[in-house]
N, C-alpha and C positions, 0 to 999 in steps of 0.2 A: 557443404553444408546441406545437413538433410532437412526435410521439412519439419521433424521435430525442434530443430535447432531455434528455425522461423518462426515456428509458434510459439516457443519460449521466449525468444526476445520478443516478440509483440506482446504478450502477457506480461513481460517485466516493464516495458515502456510505457502500455497504456494508461495505466494509473497515473505516471508522472506526466504524461503528455496532459491529460485532464486538469491535472492539478495547476501546471503551467498555462492551461486557457482559461479556467476560474480566476488564477490570479492576476491576466490581464484584462478580463474581461467583468469581474464585478468585485465588491468589496468585501465576500464572504470570509476570506481569511481574517481580515480585520474585525469582522463581529464573531467570530468563533474563537479567536485565539487573543490572549491578552499580549502576548508578546511573539516576535518573529521566529526564536528558537526554536519553537513545537514544529511548526509548519516546515521550516528549513530540515531538522532531523528526521521530521517523518518523509517529507520527500527523498531524503537518502535512505532511511532503514526501512519505515513501515509504512508505505505509500496507501495501502485500502485502510488500513487503521485510521491514518488523518483523514482522508475522506469521509470515513463513516462518523468520527467523532463529528467534523465539520457539520456533515449533514443532520446530525443529532441536534447540534447547538442552533444550527439558523431553521430547520424545517419543524423539530420536534420541541425544541424550547427547552431542551436538558437531555439528558440521558436517563430517559425511565421507560418502563416498557417496551415493546419491541427495539427500540434504539441502542437498549442494552444489549439484545439479542445480535442486533446487525453488528455491534462495535464487538462483540465475541468472536463471531463468525470472522468478520476481518481481520483480528489479531490471529486467527487460526491460519489464516490465508497467509497472512506475512510471515509467520513463523513456517509454514511448510514450505515457502520458497527459499528460505534460509537452511534450513533441513534437507531439502531435496538437493540442494548445490553439494551441500557437504557429501551426501550418500552417493550423488554421482562421481564425485572427485575421487571417494574412495574406492566405488569401483572400478573406476578408469584406472587406478594406482594399481588393483589387484589384477587385472588385464596384463599391464604391461610387469608385472614382478613374476 
């Protein structure tokens, strides 16, 4: 397992570890979201976006100004993780074939 794999694993796990810490230590999820489903789906699929939205709701009072920019960047980072994984899989498949 190379250094790149370790760094990728850490990058993928850190927002989820932070979300677990926030869930255990604060009431921010309850203040930012009205239902449990969105944080759960965010934990599984889009953790950076979930954290950015929660920050905008808790610290910014809603989505406005710089918080919208932060949310857009978070969506791009989350989507890039999904797209990067597909690209790497196609590249590995091409090396075998």
